[in-house]
C-alpha atoms as one frame of an Amber mdcrd trajectory, in Angstrom:
protein
 -11.415   2.204 -12.226  -9.571  -1.093 -11.985  -8.050  -2.022  -8.664  -4.547
  -1.933 -10.101  -3.111  -1.377 -13.528  -0.861  -3.233 -15.830   2.450  -1.403
 -15.629   4.316   1.717 -14.777   5.777   4.043 -17.335   7.948   6.350 -15.377
   9.790   9.288 -16.853  13.344   9.495 -15.659  13.274   7.428 -12.524  14.533
   4.432 -10.765  14.924   2.906  -7.357  16.154   2.350  -3.911  15.190  -0.306
  -1.438  12.349  -0.248   1.023   9.484  -2.090   2.644   5.847  -1.571   3.468
   4.597   1.501   1.978   2.088   0.831   4.408  -0.089   3.664   3.356  -0.129
   6.000   6.253  -0.141   5.227   9.961  -2.616   4.768  12.735  -3.252   7.854
  14.813  -3.590   7.936  18.592  -7.172   8.167  19.857  -6.867   7.938  23.665
  -3.776   7.455  25.878  -2.457   3.935  25.401  -4.525   3.190  22.309  -4.241
   3.803  18.579  -6.273   3.213  15.431  -5.352   0.613  12.833  -6.865  -0.726
   9.633  -7.554  -4.379   8.837  -7.357  -4.985   5.115  -7.849  -7.767   2.629
  -9.160  -4.926   0.647 -10.952  -3.035   3.433 -12.845  -5.407   5.755 -16.010
  -4.038   7.339 -17.546  -6.122  10.125 -14.724  -8.292  11.465 -14.670  -8.497
  15.283 -11.540  -7.647  17.275 -10.189  -7.604  20.833  -7.029  -5.880  22.098
  -6.603  -5.646  25.852  -9.643  -3.762  27.122 -10.511  -2.541  23.614 -12.977
  -4.523  21.522 -15.501  -3.971  18.774 -16.165  -4.452  15.081 -14.220  -2.863
  12.228 -16.008  -0.007  10.457 -16.574   0.532   6.734 -12.915   1.546   6.316
 -11.626  -1.487   8.215 -10.635   0.594  11.245 -10.149  -0.879  14.714  -8.789
   0.368  18.045  -5.886  -1.433  19.695  -3.873  -1.062  22.870  -0.356  -0.019
  21.978   2.087  -2.884  22.454  -0.682  -5.485  22.792  -1.965  -8.208  20.501
  -5.107  -7.731  18.434  -7.211 -10.859  17.917  -9.643 -10.929  14.998 -12.659
 -13.215  14.844 -16.044 -13.902  13.274 -18.471 -15.340  15.786 -16.967 -18.556
  17.148 -14.062 -18.578  14.668 -10.748 -16.963  15.575  -9.053 -15.646  12.419
  -5.720 -14.874  14.054  -3.711 -12.423  16.148  -0.969  -9.873  15.535   0.726
  -7.098  17.470  -1.282  -3.896  17.078  -0.161  -1.752  14.128  -1.428   0.895
  11.730  -2.175  -1.735   9.075  -2.821  -5.433   9.657  -3.702  -7.977   6.972
  -3.853 -11.801   6.780  -0.076 -12.101   6.223   0.472 -10.604   9.688  -1.757
 -13.219  11.367   0.500 -16.146  10.429   4.051 -16.753  11.659   6.422 -15.799
   8.837   3.407 -15.387   6.552   3.889 -14.870   2.818   1.636 -14.453  -0.215
   2.217 -18.146  -1.062   1.366 -19.512   2.403  -1.648 -21.883   2.429  -2.654
 -20.639   5.881  -2.619 -17.011   4.699  -4.561 -17.753   1.526  -7.176 -19.784
   3.423  -7.847 -16.768   5.654  -8.191 -14.623   2.532 -10.591 -17.150   0.957
 -12.673 -17.319   4.132 -13.029 -13.536   4.361 -13.937 -13.336   0.661 -16.571
 -16.050   1.220 -18.232 -13.902   3.898 -18.431 -10.793   1.689 -22.072  -9.700
   1.284 -21.980  -9.014  -2.461 -19.358 -11.586  -3.452 -17.112  -8.891  -4.948
 -14.009  -8.280  -2.824 -12.680  -5.669  -5.268 -15.061  -3.101  -3.741 -14.245
  -4.129  -0.177 -15.378  -6.975   2.065 -18.562  -6.397   4.056 -19.433  -8.894
   6.766 -23.017  -8.241   7.842 -24.596  -8.619  11.252 -26.613 -11.539   9.830
 -23.345 -13.364   9.137 -21.922 -12.576  12.572 -25.101 -13.877  14.231 -24.888
 -17.135  12.241 -21.189 -17.376  13.064 -21.804 -17.590  16.826 -22.437 -21.310
  16.415 -19.635 -22.042  13.955 -16.823 -24.351  15.037 -13.206 -23.234  14.746
 -11.706 -23.636  11.270  -8.201 -25.054  10.726  -6.860 -22.441   8.330  -3.677
 -24.447   7.780  -5.690 -27.257   6.145  -4.962 -28.269   2.562  -8.708 -28.877
   2.086 -10.339 -25.724   3.415 -13.393 -26.167   1.169 -14.483 -29.317   3.041
 -14.101 -27.547   6.380 -16.304 -24.707   5.168 -19.172 -26.897   3.888 -21.400
 -26.339   6.933 -20.657 -22.617   6.924 -21.563 -22.333   3.234 -24.853 -24.121
   3.918 -25.626 -21.662   6.722 -24.797 -18.698   4.491 -27.290 -19.867   1.881
 -30.108 -19.152   4.337 -29.367 -15.423   4.774 -29.372 -12.487   2.309 -26.202
 -12.057   0.255 -24.038 -13.586  -2.465 -21.528 -15.865  -0.740 -18.881 -17.443
  -2.955 -15.757 -19.366  -1.943 -12.990 -18.353  -4.388 -10.317 -20.701  -5.643
  -6.875 -20.261  -4.108  -5.467 -18.719  -7.303  -8.240 -16.100  -7.427  -7.756
 -15.269  -3.747  -4.017 -14.900  -4.255  -4.491 -12.557  -7.214  -6.955 -10.439
  -5.225  -4.719 -10.267  -2.153  -1.608  -9.516  -4.214  -3.405  -6.547  -5.756
  -4.429  -5.364  -2.281  -0.895  -5.599  -0.890   0.664  -3.906  -3.913  -1.693
  -0.959  -3.529  -0.995  -0.711   0.215   2.745  -0.780  -0.444   2.621   1.810
  -3.222   3.534   5.464  -2.792   6.470   7.827  -2.588   9.274   8.192  -0.045
  12.048  10.667   0.626  15.134  10.572   2.817  18.864  10.928   3.169  21.892
   8.699   2.688  25.227   8.905   4.496  28.591   7.179   4.838  31.148   7.356
   2.060  28.814   9.764   0.272  25.982  11.971   1.508  22.863  13.383  -0.063
  19.135  12.996  -0.632  16.915  10.408  -2.263  13.337   9.951  -3.346  11.668
   6.788  -4.559   8.329   5.328  -5.549   6.832   1.829  -5.463   4.770   0.731
  -8.462   1.322  -0.506  -7.333   1.001  -2.945 -10.211   4.351  -4.729  -9.956
   5.989  -3.771  -6.652   9.047  -2.521  -8.521  10.899   0.427  -7.043  12.127
   3.496  -8.906  14.179   6.297  -7.429  16.585   9.196  -7.635  19.596  10.120
  -5.528  21.262  13.523  -5.387  24.757  13.633  -3.861  25.789  16.761  -2.005
  27.871  18.967  -4.288  26.507  17.497  -7.538  23.946  19.248  -9.728  22.282
  16.207 -11.260  20.584  13.104  -9.889  21.457   9.433 -10.337  18.561   7.178
 -11.339  17.855   3.739  -9.967  15.522   0.844 -10.679  14.948  -2.369  -8.775
  15.977  -5.743 -10.114  13.236  -7.444  -8.094   9.859  -6.344  -6.704   9.186
  -5.653  -3.055   8.646  -8.950  -1.232   5.071  -9.863  -0.332   5.716 -11.018
   3.216   6.131  -9.574   6.692   9.723  -8.460   6.078   8.935  -6.241   3.057
  12.488  -6.486   1.788  14.029  -5.174  -1.362  16.650  -7.360  -2.978  18.953
  -4.774  -4.581  19.067  -2.034  -7.153  21.668  -0.623  -9.468  22.322   2.979
 -10.394  24.163   4.361 -13.384  27.222   4.742 -11.124  27.030   1.119  -9.993
  25.595   1.673  -6.535  23.783  -1.229  -4.877  20.970  -0.621  -2.390  19.157
  -3.066  -0.129  16.802  -2.657   2.792  13.255  -2.979   4.054  10.101  -1.061
   4.792   8.091  -0.579   7.919   4.676   1.066   7.814   5.847   4.629   7.168
   9.592   4.371   6.750  12.394   2.807   4.762  15.971   2.024   5.734  18.927
   0.013   4.556  22.485   0.093   3.287  24.285   0.966   0.068  27.701   0.230
  -1.441  29.707   1.283  -4.475  33.277   0.199  -5.328  34.417  -0.149  -1.734
  32.469   2.889  -0.519  29.387   2.216   1.564  26.873   3.692   3.935  23.276
   3.670   5.057  20.030   5.365   4.083  16.738   6.088   5.779  13.560   7.828
   4.780   9.854   8.271   5.373   6.624   8.096   3.441   5.256  11.151   1.658
   1.555  11.496   2.511  -0.585   8.453   1.829  -3.895   8.545   3.720  -5.268
   5.138   4.709  -8.886   6.088   4.037  -8.463   7.540   0.552 -10.341   6.000
  -2.376  -7.524   5.923  -4.955  -3.771   6.404  -4.741  -1.529   7.554  -7.587
   2.250   7.231  -7.619   4.054   9.561 -10.003   7.413  10.564 -11.425   8.009
  13.953 -13.007  10.848  15.405 -15.066  11.577  18.891 -16.319  14.436  20.768
 -17.940  16.004  21.443 -14.549  14.012  19.616 -11.918  12.814  16.039 -11.419
  11.373  14.004  -8.591   8.467  11.939  -7.318   5.074  12.506  -5.800   2.072
  10.605  -4.537  -1.474  11.889  -4.477  -4.780  10.639  -3.190  -8.167  10.980
  -4.859 -11.310  10.760  -2.745 -14.767   9.536  -3.784 -15.593  13.071  -5.005
 -12.489  13.110  -7.248 -10.663  15.721  -5.161  -6.878  15.445  -5.378  -4.422
  15.969  -2.505  -0.767  15.032  -2.801   2.809  15.525  -1.649   5.971  15.491
  -3.741   9.698  15.875  -3.268  12.513  17.176  -5.450  15.975  15.841  -4.515
  17.474  18.357  -6.946  16.058  21.294  -4.977  15.739  19.389  -1.684  12.189
  20.703  -1.431   8.909  19.083  -0.454   5.712  20.425  -1.999   1.964  19.848
  -1.951  -0.445  19.310  -4.852  -4.150  20.185  -4.837  -6.652  19.726  -7.644
  -9.567  17.803  -9.053 -10.317  15.090 -11.596 -13.259  15.842 -13.914 -14.189
  13.506 -16.781 -10.812  11.754 -16.430  -8.947  15.054 -16.762  -6.731  16.359
 -13.978  -6.287  20.042 -13.215  -4.054  20.875 -10.240  -1.478  23.272  -8.821
   1.556  22.760  -6.597   2.778  24.828  -3.674   5.901  25.597  -5.757   3.735
  27.406  -8.311   3.408  24.707 -10.976   0.241  24.292 -13.035  -0.482  20.615
 -13.690  -2.731  19.066 -16.325  -3.197  15.387 -17.106  -5.433  12.733 -18.655
  -6.408   9.445 -17.007  -6.743   6.238 -19.038  -9.282   4.288 -16.926  -8.554
   0.949 -18.596  -4.939   1.021 -17.374  -5.126   3.510 -14.474  -2.305   5.453
 -16.137  -2.368   9.219 -15.595   0.032  11.311 -17.672   0.380  14.992 -18.431
   2.422  18.172 -18.270   3.433  20.786 -15.708   4.836  24.288 -15.963   6.010
  27.018 -13.582   7.876  30.311 -13.985  11.300  28.695 -14.389  10.763  25.154
 -15.632   8.385  22.802 -17.405   8.082  19.101 -18.048   5.998  15.935 -18.024
   4.804  13.391 -15.492   3.618   9.779 -15.586   1.727   8.029 -12.821  -0.187
   4.877 -12.091  -3.137   4.470  -9.738  -4.830   1.785  -7.694  -8.014   1.527
  -5.673  -7.152   1.499  -1.994 -10.674   1.482  -0.554
């Protein structure tokens, strides 16, 4: 399965504004601490310190941090950077006002990809104990340098003496890899409410291949939903802002994401208000994530579902028409999905591995329809 696909064909949807789909949050482990994930794809073997907590990230990139404190990441004698502890931290968060185009950010990405044991960051980055032992004697790297390759010459020579395939990617390759990682992290489904000059419910999804946002709003007292689509993708920076979106009634939405939530403002012909919502599901340690839109004769909405390494499916969806949240459970066998929802729907679909597109049909006692989704490899 490719890490991300080419595009999103969504049936009957469009968008609102958000920010980091983050992908699920860090859960408390002991009083005063929580668990986060470091990702440039998942990074196994990076060292960290946060207050009295320290260690090495595990195979899922997990680390423990003291709530409210900085987390500093390092490899041997080289400090990668620091950020306030959070459920998800990636190279963008280690640089002041970091963006996907920042040389400092991309040099960190290139360095981590260089240290990957098998030279293939698409399946995760594994930094072995052999590398960490060598790194004890490495001098600090200036990640803001415009000539990072020269600075890494000695390190590359050292790496050639230990087992592994260690390759320094070009900046363009690192940017493409990291963009794919961030888009997958940001992808998923959200639900919430809007208020002000109008009130009601919304649901929205973020496309993992493009960062575009698609959504539905359902005003109180109306039977049908208004569809939205973004006119710009979610920003690849720390702010995770959404420029604006336009509905069939002319509404404009703008806002930003945090790890598990979305909030912002809307306006329409002199009427305005605010909106806020939260992520539907989205486990950080899942193998694949799919983001879907469905439409029936009566109902329509969005859902997100995770697929583990054994191809088991677990998801959550939301219908703004019915104002109901529901779960989905099933399994993928030979690229064919069979699942059921807690609202009684039977779901069948077919995955196209070359594009990561999953499409199919659903039916329950009172309605039937189709769905379209797109997947990405999260871990």
